C-alpha positions as CSV (number, residue, x, y, z in Angstrom):
1,M,74.5,97.8,94.3
2,A,75.4,101.3,93.3
3,K,78.2,103.2,95.0
4,A,77.2,106.5,96.6
5,V,78.8,109.5,94.8
6,P,78.9,113.0,96.1
7,M,77.3,114.5,92.9
8,A,75.0,112.9,90.4
9,G,76.8,111.9,87.2
10,M,80.2,112.1,88.9
11,V,82.7,109.2,88.6
12,S,85.7,108.9,90.8
13,W,88.7,107.1,89.3
14,W,90.8,105.5,92.1
15,D,94.4,104.4,91.3
16,C,94.2,101.6,93.9
17,P,91.3,100.0,95.9
18,L,93.0,100.2,99.3
19,V,96.1,101.5,100.9
20,G,98.9,99.0,100.3
21,Y,97.6,97.6,97.0
22,P,99.5,98.2,93.8
23,Q,98.6,101.4,92.0
24,I,97.5,101.6,88.3
25,D,97.6,104.4,85.8
26,V,94.0,105.5,85.6
27,S,94.7,107.5,82.5
28,A,95.2,104.2,80.7
29,I,91.6,103.1,81.3
30,R,89.8,103.1,78.0
31,E,86.5,104.4,79.2
32,R,88.2,107.4,80.9
33,R,90.1,108.3,77.7
34,N,86.8,108.1,75.6
35,G,85.1,110.5,77.9
36,R,82.6,107.9,79.3
37,G,82.3,107.9,83.0
38,T,84.0,111.3,83.5
39,G,80.8,113.4,83.7
40,G,81.5,115.1,80.4
41,G,80.5,114.4,76.8
42,G,78.1,111.8,75.6
43,G,74.4,111.9,75.1
44,D,72.4,114.2,72.9
45,G,72.2,117.1,75.3
46,D,68.6,116.6,76.4
47,G,69.6,114.8,79.6
48,D,67.4,111.8,78.8
49,G,70.3,109.8,77.1
50,D,72.0,109.4,80.5
51,R,68.9,108.1,82.1
52,R,68.1,105.7,79.3
53,G,71.7,104.5,79.4
54,E,71.5,104.0,83.2
55,E,68.4,101.9,82.8
56,G,70.1,99.8,80.2
57,K,73.1,99.3,82.5
58,K,70.8,98.3,85.3
59,E,69.0,95.8,83.1
60,A,72.3,94.4,81.9
61,F,73.7,94.1,85.4
62,Q,70.5,92.4,86.6
63,K,70.7,89.9,83.8
64,A,74.4,89.2,84.4
65,W,73.7,88.8,88.2
66,E,70.8,86.3,87.6
67,E,73.0,84.3,85.1
68,A,75.8,84.2,87.7
69,H,73.4,82.9,90.3
70,V,72.2,80.2,88.0
71,M,75.8,79.2,87.2
72,F,76.7,79.2,90.9
73,R,73.8,77.0,91.9
74,E,74.6,74.5,89.2
75,K,78.2,74.4,90.3
76,M,77.2,73.9,93.9
77,K,75.0,70.9,92.9
78,T,78.0,69.0,91.7
79,K,80.4,70.1,94.4
80,Q,81.5,67.4,96.8
81,K,81.5,68.1,100.5
82,Q,84.8,67.9,102.3
83,S,85.2,67.1,106.0
84,V,87.5,69.2,108.1
85,D,89.0,68.0,111.3
86,I,89.2,70.6,114.1
87,D,91.5,69.9,117.0
88,D,90.0,70.9,120.3
């Protein structure tokens, strides 16, 4: 699922996911330093590189998602059920 962004091609770098969580130094993120995901640089200037790259990312994500589901289903086949007593 893609996160909604206010402007196409814009990436927001958050230093913490929620208030109260530890903060990180976003300048230390490798992709940010390399100019990927910052809205600048990359591609060949025709605009198609970004779209082709996005399709590749979508395909890779879909493949990883499907593999994770297969792994999860296999794990659940061998998982033993546990009973839980609930006091009324």
